C-alpha positions as CSV (number, residue, x, y, z in Angstrom):
1,M,14.8,-11.8,-24.9
2,A,12.4,-9.7,-22.7
3,T,11.8,-6.1,-23.5
4,E,12.6,-3.3,-21.0
5,A,8.8,-2.8,-20.6
6,A,8.3,-6.5,-19.8
7,L,11.2,-6.4,-17.3
8,K,9.7,-3.3,-15.5
9,N,6.3,-5.0,-15.4
10,D,7.8,-8.1,-13.9
11,Q,9.7,-6.0,-11.3
12,A,6.4,-4.2,-10.4
13,C,4.6,-7.5,-10.0
14,S,7.3,-9.0,-7.8
15,A,7.7,-5.9,-5.7
16,G,4.0,-5.4,-5.3
17,E,3.4,-9.0,-4.2
18,E,6.2,-8.8,-1.6
19,F,5.0,-5.4,-0.4
20,Q,1.3,-6.4,0.1
21,K,2.3,-9.5,2.1
22,L,4.5,-7.4,4.4
23,Y,2.0,-4.6,4.7
24,Y,-1.1,-6.6,5.6
25,E,0.8,-9.1,7.8
26,S,2.1,-6.1,9.9
27,F,-1.3,-4.4,9.8
28,D,-3.3,-7.5,10.9
29,K,-0.8,-8.7,13.6
30,K,-1.1,-5.3,15.4
31,S,2.6,-4.5,14.5
32,R,1.4,-1.4,12.8
33,S,4.3,0.7,14.2
34,L,6.5,-1.3,11.8
35,L,4.6,0.1,8.9
36,D,6.4,3.4,9.6
37,K,9.4,2.0,7.8
38,L,7.3,1.6,4.6
39,Y,6.0,5.2,4.4
40,M,8.0,8.2,3.2
41,D,8.0,11.1,5.7
42,T,5.9,13.1,3.3
43,A,3.4,10.3,2.5
44,R,-0.3,11.0,2.1
45,M,-3.2,8.7,2.9
46,V,-6.8,9.0,2.2
47,W,-8.8,6.7,4.4
48,N,-12.5,6.5,3.5
49,G,-12.3,10.1,2.4
50,N,-10.3,11.4,5.3
51,V,-6.9,12.9,4.4
52,L,-3.8,12.2,6.5
53,E,-0.5,14.0,5.7
54,G,2.9,12.7,6.8
55,S,4.0,9.3,8.0
56,K,3.7,10.1,11.7
57,K,0.0,11.0,11.4
58,I,-0.7,8.0,9.3
59,I,0.9,5.6,11.7
60,E,-0.8,7.2,14.7
61,F,-4.1,6.8,12.9
62,L,-3.5,3.2,11.9
63,E,-2.3,2.2,15.4
64,N,-5.7,3.4,16.8
65,L,-7.8,1.2,14.5
66,P,-9.2,-2.0,16.0
67,V,-7.6,-5.4,15.4
68,S,-8.2,-6.5,11.8
69,V,-8.1,-9.4,9.4
70,H,-7.6,-8.8,5.7
71,T,-8.4,-11.4,3.0
72,I,-6.8,-10.5,-0.3
73,D,-8.7,-11.4,-3.4
74,L,-7.1,-9.1,-5.9
75,L,-3.6,-7.8,-6.5
76,D,-2.7,-5.8,-9.5
77,C,0.7,-4.0,-10.0
78,H,2.0,-1.8,-12.7
79,P,5.1,0.3,-13.3
80,I,4.5,4.0,-13.6
81,L,6.1,5.7,-16.6
82,E,9.2,7.5,-15.5
83,S,8.2,10.4,-17.8
84,V,5.4,11.3,-15.3
85,T,7.6,10.8,-12.1
86,N,10.6,12.9,-13.1
87,G,12.7,9.7,-13.7
88,Q,11.8,8.2,-10.3
89,T,11.1,4.5,-10.4
90,S,7.6,4.0,-9.1
91,I,4.8,1.4,-9.2
92,M,1.1,1.3,-8.5
93,V,-0.3,-1.5,-6.4
94,V,-4.0,-2.2,-6.3
95,V,-5.3,-4.5,-3.6
96,G,-8.9,-5.7,-3.1
97,G,-10.6,-8.1,-0.8
98,K,-12.4,-8.2,2.5
99,V,-11.5,-6.7,5.9
100,K,-13.0,-7.4,9.3
101,F,-12.3,-5.0,12.1
102,E,-12.8,-6.3,15.6
103,G,-16.4,-5.7,16.7
104,N,-17.7,-5.2,13.1
105,R,-18.8,-7.4,10.3
106,E,-16.6,-8.1,7.2
107,F,-16.6,-5.4,4.5
108,P,-15.2,-5.5,1.0
109,F,-12.3,-3.1,0.6
110,N,-10.1,-1.5,-2.1
111,E,-6.7,0.0,-1.5
112,N,-4.3,1.7,-3.9
113,F,-0.7,2.4,-3.2
114,I,1.9,4.4,-5.1
115,L,5.4,3.1,-4.2
116,T,8.6,4.8,-5.1
117,S,12.1,3.3,-5.0
118,Q,14.3,5.0,-2.3
119,Q,17.9,3.8,-2.1
120,G,16.8,0.3,-3.2
121,K,13.7,0.0,-1.0
122,W,10.1,0.6,-1.9
123,K,8.4,3.3,0.1
124,I,4.7,4.4,0.1
125,I,4.3,7.9,-1.1
126,S,0.5,7.7,-1.4
127,N,-2.3,5.4,-0.5
128,T,-6.0,5.4,-0.7
129,F,-8.2,3.0,1.3
130,R,-12.0,2.5,1.1
131,Y,-14.2,-0.1,2.5
132,F,-17.8,-0.6,1.4
133,E,-20.6,-0.8,3.9
């Protein structure tokens, strides 16, 4: 019989895999306005050191980026202890790979997400993106 920790880890892995597919498919197909459904209103993003506060500003920023193609080479997901989230079910999703923005060469990138469960749906509360030139 699986332990509670093993079940939470499996849940984090399953949710993280589904999430990254949906996120990058929407991002790359220029359906970035659909990403608004994935962010909490109070979400925070750090994009290559630039801070964006609130889902509206995040989506506005993302919609203005050039067309992209992400290749995912790494996906790592972990539950976050509820003792540090005031009992809120949350997971960390770490994604790595390569990204090519239209008009630029391909760059390695790393992106970290903190997702929190909101009425049965995973929402981004925080994410950090960095590509390496």
